[in-house]
C-alpha positions as CSV (number, residue, x, y, z in Angstrom):
1,X,-62.5,41.2,-34.5
2,X,-59.1,40.6,-33.4
3,X,-57.2,38.0,-35.7
4,X,-54.6,35.5,-35.4
5,X,-50.6,36.5,-36.2
6,X,-48.1,33.9,-37.4
7,X,-44.4,33.6,-37.7
8,X,-43.1,31.1,-39.6
9,X,-40.1,29.1,-40.3
10,X,-38.7,27.1,-42.9
11,X,-36.5,24.2,-41.6
12,X,-33.6,23.7,-44.1
13,X,-31.7,20.4,-44.2
14,X,-28.6,22.1,-42.2
15,X,-31.3,22.6,-39.4
16,X,-31.2,26.6,-39.6
17,X,-34.5,28.4,-39.8
18,X,-35.9,31.7,-42.1
19,X,-37.8,34.0,-40.7
20,X,-41.4,34.7,-42.4
21,X,-43.7,37.5,-42.6
22,X,-46.4,38.1,-39.9
23,X,-49.7,37.3,-41.1
24,X,-52.3,39.9,-40.3
25,X,-51.9,43.7,-39.2
26,X,-52.8,43.7,-35.6
27,X,-51.6,44.8,-32.4
28,X,-50.5,41.1,-31.5
29,X,-47.0,40.3,-32.5
30,X,-44.6,37.3,-32.1
31,X,-40.9,38.2,-33.3
32,X,-37.6,38.0,-32.9
33,X,-38.3,34.2,-33.3
34,X,-35.0,31.8,-33.3
35,X,-35.2,28.0,-33.6
36,X,-32.7,25.1,-33.5
37,X,-33.1,21.2,-33.4
38,X,-30.7,19.4,-31.2
39,X,-28.6,16.9,-33.3
40,X,-28.8,14.5,-30.7
41,X,-32.1,14.3,-29.0
42,X,-34.2,15.9,-32.1
43,X,-35.7,18.3,-29.8
44,X,-37.3,21.6,-31.5
45,X,-36.1,24.8,-29.2
46,X,-37.8,28.0,-30.0
47,X,-37.6,31.3,-28.5
48,X,-39.7,34.5,-29.3
49,X,-40.9,37.4,-28.2
50,X,-44.4,38.2,-27.7
51,X,-46.1,41.8,-27.5
52,X,-49.4,43.8,-27.6
53,X,-50.8,47.0,-27.1
54,X,-52.4,46.4,-23.8
55,X,-49.7,43.5,-22.5
56,X,-52.5,41.1,-22.7
57,X,-51.5,37.6,-22.6
58,X,-52.6,35.4,-25.4
59,X,-52.7,31.5,-26.9
60,X,-49.5,30.6,-28.5
61,X,-49.5,27.6,-30.0
62,X,-47.1,25.6,-32.2
63,X,-47.5,24.1,-36.0
64,X,-45.8,21.9,-38.0
65,X,-46.3,21.9,-41.8
66,X,-44.9,19.1,-44.0
67,X,-45.1,20.1,-47.6
68,X,-47.4,22.9,-46.8
69,X,-49.5,20.4,-45.0
70,X,-50.4,20.6,-41.2
71,X,-49.3,16.6,-39.2
72,X,-51.9,17.5,-36.8
73,X,-52.4,19.2,-33.8
74,X,-53.1,16.2,-32.0
75,X,-48.8,14.9,-33.2
76,X,-47.4,18.2,-31.3
77,X,-48.2,17.5,-27.7
78,X,-45.2,17.0,-25.8
79,X,-44.6,20.8,-25.4
80,X,-42.7,22.6,-22.4
81,X,-41.9,26.0,-21.7
82,X,-44.1,29.1,-22.8
83,X,-46.4,27.6,-25.0
84,X,-50.1,26.8,-25.0
85,X,-50.4,23.1,-24.1
86,X,-52.9,21.1,-25.8
87,X,-53.5,18.9,-22.0
88,X,-54.2,22.4,-20.4
89,X,-54.7,25.0,-22.2
90,X,-53.3,28.5,-20.5
91,X,-52.3,31.5,-22.0
92,X,-48.8,33.2,-22.1
93,X,-47.9,36.7,-20.5
94,X,-46.4,39.1,-22.6
95,X,-42.7,39.5,-22.5
96,X,-39.2,38.9,-24.3
97,X,-37.2,35.9,-24.0
98,X,-39.9,33.3,-24.3
99,X,-39.2,30.0,-24.9
100,X,-40.8,26.7,-26.1
101,X,-39.6,23.2,-26.6
102,X,-41.5,20.2,-28.4
103,X,-40.4,16.8,-28.0
104,X,-40.8,15.5,-31.9
105,X,-39.5,12.1,-31.1
106,X,-42.0,11.6,-28.9
107,X,-45.0,12.6,-30.4
108,X,-44.0,11.9,-34.6
109,X,-42.1,9.2,-36.4
110,X,-41.5,12.2,-39.4
111,X,-38.1,14.2,-39.8
112,X,-38.0,17.5,-39.3
113,X,-35.4,18.4,-42.6
114,X,-36.0,19.9,-45.9
115,X,-39.5,21.1,-46.4
116,X,-41.1,21.2,-42.9
117,X,-42.4,24.5,-41.9
118,X,-42.7,25.4,-38.1
119,X,-45.4,28.1,-37.4
120,X,-45.7,30.1,-33.8
121,X,-49.0,31.3,-33.5
122,X,-50.4,33.9,-31.2
123,X,-54.4,34.0,-30.6
124,X,-55.8,36.4,-28.6
125,X,-58.0,34.7,-25.9
126,X,-61.2,36.3,-26.5
127,X,-61.0,34.9,-29.5
128,X,-60.6,31.1,-28.9
129,X,-63.2,30.0,-31.3
130,X,-61.7,31.3,-34.3
131,X,-58.3,29.9,-33.9
132,X,-57.9,27.1,-36.6
133,X,-57.0,23.6,-35.6
134,X,-59.5,24.4,-32.2
135,X,-62.1,22.0,-31.5
136,X,-65.6,22.6,-30.3
137,X,-67.6,19.9,-28.3
138,X,-71.6,20.0,-27.8
139,X,-72.3,17.9,-24.7
140,X,-75.8,16.2,-25.6
141,X,-75.5,14.0,-23.0
142,X,-78.5,15.2,-20.8
143,X,-81.1,14.0,-23.9
144,X,-84.0,15.4,-25.8
145,X,-85.3,17.0,-22.7
146,X,-82.5,18.9,-21.7
147,X,-82.8,22.6,-21.9
148,X,-79.5,23.3,-23.2
149,X,-76.3,21.5,-24.2
150,X,-73.2,23.1,-23.1
151,X,-70.5,24.1,-25.9
152,X,-67.0,23.9,-25.3
153,X,-63.8,24.7,-27.2
154,X,-60.4,22.3,-26.4
155,X,-57.0,22.4,-28.1
156,X,-56.6,18.6,-28.0
157,X,-59.0,16.4,-30.1
158,X,-61.0,13.2,-29.4
159,X,-59.4,10.3,-27.5
160,X,-59.9,7.5,-30.0
161,X,-58.4,4.6,-27.3
162,X,-61.3,5.6,-24.9
163,X,-62.9,2.1,-24.8
164,X,-66.2,3.9,-24.1
165,X,-66.1,6.0,-27.7
166,X,-67.6,9.4,-25.9
167,X,-66.9,10.9,-29.2
168,X,-69.5,8.5,-30.8
169,X,-72.1,9.0,-28.0
170,X,-72.3,11.9,-25.8
171,X,-70.0,14.5,-27.5
172,X,-70.6,15.8,-30.9
173,X,-66.7,16.8,-32.2
174,X,-66.2,20.0,-34.9
175,X,-63.2,21.5,-35.7
176,X,-62.1,24.8,-36.9
177,X,-60.9,24.9,-40.3
178,X,-59.0,28.5,-41.3
179,X,-59.1,29.8,-44.5
180,X,-57.5,28.7,-47.8
181,X,-57.8,27.6,-51.9
182,X,-57.7,24.5,-53.8
183,X,-58.8,23.2,-56.6
184,X,-62.7,21.5,-56.6
185,X,-63.3,18.7,-58.9
186,X,-61.5,16.3,-60.8
187,X,-59.1,16.6,-63.3
188,X,-60.1,14.7,-67.0
189,X,-57.9,11.8,-66.2
190,X,-59.0,10.8,-62.8
191,X,-60.4,7.2,-62.2
192,X,-63.9,7.5,-62.1
193,X,-64.4,10.9,-62.8
194,X,-68.0,11.8,-63.5
195,X,-69.1,15.2,-66.1
196,X,-70.3,16.8,-63.0
197,X,-66.9,17.2,-61.5
198,X,-65.5,20.1,-63.5
199,X,-62.5,20.9,-62.2
200,X,-61.7,24.8,-61.1
201,X,-60.2,27.1,-58.4
202,X,-62.1,27.7,-55.3
203,X,-61.0,30.1,-52.5
204,X,-62.4,29.7,-48.7
205,X,-62.0,33.1,-46.9
206,X,-63.5,32.6,-43.9
207,X,-63.0,30.2,-40.9
208,X,-65.8,27.2,-40.5
209,X,-65.9,24.6,-38.1
210,X,-67.3,21.2,-39.9
211,X,-67.8,17.8,-37.6
212,X,-64.6,15.6,-36.9
213,X,-67.1,12.5,-37.0
214,X,-70.6,11.8,-39.2
215,X,-73.7,12.4,-36.1
216,X,-74.1,8.4,-34.9
217,X,-77.5,7.1,-33.9
218,X,-77.1,7.8,-30.3
219,X,-76.7,11.3,-30.8
220,X,-79.1,11.7,-33.2
221,X,-81.6,10.4,-30.2
222,X,-80.2,12.3,-27.4
223,X,-81.3,15.4,-29.8
224,X,-84.5,14.2,-31.2
225,X,-85.7,11.2,-28.5
226,X,-85.8,8.6,-31.3
227,X,-84.2,7.9,-34.7
228,X,-85.7,9.0,-38.3
229,X,-89.0,6.7,-38.7
230,X,-87.5,5.2,-42.0
231,X,-84.6,3.7,-39.9
232,X,-86.5,0.7,-38.9
233,X,-83.2,-1.5,-38.2
234,X,-81.1,0.8,-36.6
235,X,-77.1,-0.3,-37.2
236,X,-75.9,0.7,-34.0
237,X,-75.3,3.3,-31.3
238,X,-71.7,4.3,-32.6
239,X,-72.6,4.1,-36.1
240,X,-73.8,6.7,-38.4
241,X,-77.3,7.8,-38.3
242,X,-79.2,6.8,-41.9
243,X,-82.4,7.6,-43.5
244,X,-82.0,10.8,-43.0
245,X,-83.3,13.5,-45.8
246,X,-82.4,17.4,-46.4
247,X,-85.9,18.2,-45.2
248,X,-85.9,15.8,-42.4
249,X,-82.9,17.6,-40.8
250,X,-83.5,21.5,-42.2
251,X,-87.2,21.1,-42.5
252,X,-89.6,22.4,-45.5
253,X,-90.6,26.2,-44.6
254,X,-87.4,27.8,-45.3
255,X,-85.1,27.4,-48.4
256,X,-81.4,27.9,-48.4
257,X,-79.4,30.0,-49.4
258,X,-82.3,32.3,-49.5
259,X,-82.7,31.5,-46.0
260,X,-80.2,30.4,-43.5
261,X,-83.0,29.5,-41.2
262,X,-84.5,26.0,-40.3
263,X,-87.6,24.2,-38.7
264,X,-87.3,24.9,-35.0
265,X,-88.3,20.5,-34.6
266,X,-85.8,19.3,-36.7
267,X,-82.3,18.3,-35.7
268,X,-80.5,21.2,-36.9
269,X,-83.1,23.4,-35.2
270,X,-83.1,21.9,-31.6
271,X,-79.3,22.0,-31.7
272,X,-79.2,25.8,-32.5
273,X,-81.8,26.9,-29.9
274,X,-80.2,24.7,-27.2
275,X,-76.6,25.9,-28.1
276,X,-77.1,29.2,-29.4
277,X,-74.8,28.6,-32.4
278,X,-75.9,28.5,-35.6
279,X,-74.8,24.6,-36.7
280,X,-76.4,23.5,-40.3
281,X,-75.3,20.8,-42.9
282,X,-71.3,22.2,-44.6
283,X,-72.0,23.9,-48.0
284,X,-70.3,21.7,-50.9
285,X,-67.3,23.7,-51.0
286,X,-67.0,23.6,-47.8
287,X,-67.1,19.7,-47.5
288,X,-64.9,19.2,-50.4
289,X,-62.2,21.6,-49.0
290,X,-62.5,19.7,-45.4
291,X,-62.4,16.3,-47.2
292,X,-59.4,17.2,-49.3
293,X,-57.7,19.0,-46.3
294,X,-55.0,20.2,-48.7
295,X,-54.4,17.0,-50.9
296,X,-55.1,17.6,-54.9
297,X,-55.4,13.7,-55.5
298,X,-58.6,11.7,-55.6
299,X,-58.1,10.2,-52.4
300,X,-57.2,12.3,-49.1
301,X,-54.1,10.0,-48.8
302,X,-52.6,11.2,-51.6
303,X,-53.5,8.4,-54.0
304,X,-55.5,7.6,-57.2
305,X,-58.8,6.1,-57.1
306,X,-58.8,2.4,-57.0
307,X,-59.4,-0.1,-59.6
308,X,-62.1,-2.2,-58.5
309,X,-63.8,-3.3,-55.3
310,X,-61.9,-6.1,-54.1
311,X,-59.4,-5.9,-51.8
312,X,-56.0,-6.7,-53.9
313,X,-56.9,-3.8,-56.6
314,X,-58.6,-1.1,-53.8
315,X,-55.6,-1.3,-50.9
316,X,-55.2,2.6,-51.4
317,X,-58.5,2.8,-50.5
318,X,-59.4,0.5,-47.8
319,X,-56.9,2.2,-45.0
320,X,-58.8,5.7,-45.3
321,X,-62.8,4.6,-46.6
322,X,-65.2,1.5,-45.6
323,X,-66.8,0.9,-48.9
324,X,-68.3,-2.3,-51.0
325,X,-64.2,-3.3,-51.2
326,X,-64.0,-4.0,-47.9
327,X,-67.5,-3.8,-46.0
328,X,-68.0,-6.6,-43.6
329,X,-72.0,-7.2,-42.5
330,X,-74.9,-5.1,-44.6
331,X,-74.5,-1.7,-43.0
332,X,-71.8,1.2,-41.9
333,X,-68.6,0.8,-39.7
334,X,-68.8,2.8,-36.0
335,X,-67.6,6.4,-36.7
336,X,-63.7,6.8,-36.6
337,X,-63.1,3.4,-37.5
338,X,-60.7,4.2,-40.6
339,X,-57.5,6.3,-40.8
340,X,-58.3,10.3,-40.7
341,X,-56.8,13.0,-43.4
342,X,-54.6,15.4,-42.7
343,X,-56.8,17.7,-40.8
344,X,-57.7,14.7,-38.6
345,X,-61.4,14.7,-40.0
346,X,-62.7,10.8,-40.4
347,X,-64.7,9.0,-42.9
348,X,-64.9,11.8,-45.3
349,X,-64.6,9.2,-48.2
350,X,-66.8,6.0,-47.7
351,X,-69.6,4.8,-44.7
352,X,-72.7,6.5,-45.8
353,X,-73.4,9.9,-48.4
354,X,-73.3,13.0,-46.6
355,X,-75.8,15.5,-47.4
356,X,-74.8,19.2,-47.7
357,X,-76.3,22.3,-48.4
358,X,-76.2,23.5,-52.2
359,X,-78.7,23.0,-54.8
360,X,-77.4,20.7,-57.3
361,X,-75.9,22.1,-60.7
362,X,-73.8,20.0,-62.9
363,X,-71.5,22.7,-63.3
364,X,-70.5,25.0,-60.4
365,X,-67.1,26.3,-61.7
366,X,-68.9,29.9,-62.1
367,X,-68.9,30.1,-57.9
368,X,-65.2,30.5,-57.1
369,X,-65.5,32.5,-53.7
370,X,-67.0,31.4,-50.4
371,X,-69.3,29.8,-52.7
372,X,-73.0,28.7,-52.1
373,X,-73.9,26.9,-55.7
374,X,-76.9,28.0,-57.3
375,X,-79.5,30.1,-55.6
376,X,-82.5,27.8,-56.6
377,X,-82.8,24.1,-58.2
378,X,-84.5,21.1,-57.5
379,X,-82.0,18.6,-56.4
380,X,-79.8,18.9,-53.0
381,X,-76.1,17.2,-53.3
382,X,-74.5,13.8,-51.5
383,X,-71.0,13.5,-51.2
384,X,-68.5,11.0,-49.7
385,X,-69.7,7.6,-51.3
386,X,-70.9,4.9,-49.1
387,X,-70.4,1.5,-47.5
388,X,-72.4,0.5,-50.5
389,X,-70.8,2.2,-53.0
390,X,-68.4,1.2,-55.5
391,X,-64.7,2.4,-55.5
392,X,-65.2,5.0,-58.2
393,X,-67.6,6.6,-55.9
394,X,-65.2,6.8,-53.4
395,X,-63.3,10.0,-54.4
396,X,-63.1,13.5,-52.9
397,X,-64.6,15.0,-55.8
398,X,-67.8,12.5,-55.8
399,X,-70.6,14.5,-56.0
400,X,-74.6,13.4,-56.7
401,X,-78.0,15.1,-57.1
402,X,-80.7,14.1,-54.7
403,X,-83.8,15.1,-54.0
404,X,-84.4,16.9,-50.4
405,X,-87.4,14.5,-49.6
406,X,-85.5,10.9,-50.3
407,X,-84.0,9.2,-47.8
408,X,-81.7,5.9,-48.3
409,X,-80.1,3.3,-45.7
410,X,-76.7,4.5,-46.4
411,X,-77.3,8.3,-46.2
412,X,-76.4,10.1,-43.3
413,X,-74.5,13.6,-42.7
414,X,-71.8,15.4,-40.2
415,X,-72.5,19.1,-39.0
416,X,-71.0,22.7,-40.6
417,X,-71.3,25.8,-38.9
418,X,-69.9,28.9,-40.8
419,X,-68.1,32.0,-39.2
420,X,-68.9,35.5,-40.3
């Protein structure tokens, strides 16, 4: 499989760039990269050469990071020149003296100064599904009787300004997350820390997809034809579907991780059959890695947990989480209501509890590389916290054991898909 190559540069306080090394021993090369920032306009200008063994065109993208965390693909939109634009993905022909311009002031209010890394990435066009940062859209508009659900890949994320909210209805959005390492669990001094949050290092060696939003009631009905039987009082089309047990979503015939198969009549089974793709719940490690998005603090906005459920003491949390301290009414909020994390994933903390694949164990520190948890068990796992939960459950490290057959008024899920 062809891989991605990257040329990276660290922007110093003086505005100069230092070249980084190529990543991946593949015959696709981004070389002779030079970058400057105009002192007056603050436009970022990059020149580079693009070569490969067959002069094959490639997607060329620009990723900007601050302190090692991407500012987000949606914030690098105003591009011109030899670059694959988010609004109209087109490949770039091979050649020397390629150039691109990013209008940073138009897209981002941050400062292109010390600590900012600019990555120029080249991707083969036949490997688009494996580009970190690329989004996947599942079109479920055909409803439960549709023969198939079309799947497409785009560079730009969902438009939350669209009043019709298609991201909560006819399209299920997922985002590709690249490999990396992180600390899973919580340090002993973290507010609200539980004994089952043992801090340990984890390495993710493979990219994977995870839902941008929690699956909504509308989307569940589009696939299944009806809501879960326990959801007698629906919350609303744009709100997360709840009363979903592990067994309801995957069935009882097969037991993960011994088998990755699911019952054909389940939500995941039907989605697999109509897309031809191996969707599932995310693993626990995939979930926490995605939730943290490069942030090791208790909350993915870099802050510690709150100290109470009232507005005054939970103000760090209220911007990113819908929970007991700021909820209005008796149920969850519409998906995407709160601010996303650094990888533009919404409601990773709060709104509804989210099921993950793994069997539960109080201490999972022995599972360190692409972990899938224990081989057997009696309970599965909930993550995220929820609209009815206290502040100390609304943390990236929070985990709770849960019986596979049990449902709950605040229990939902988001999709995942592992890539080999």
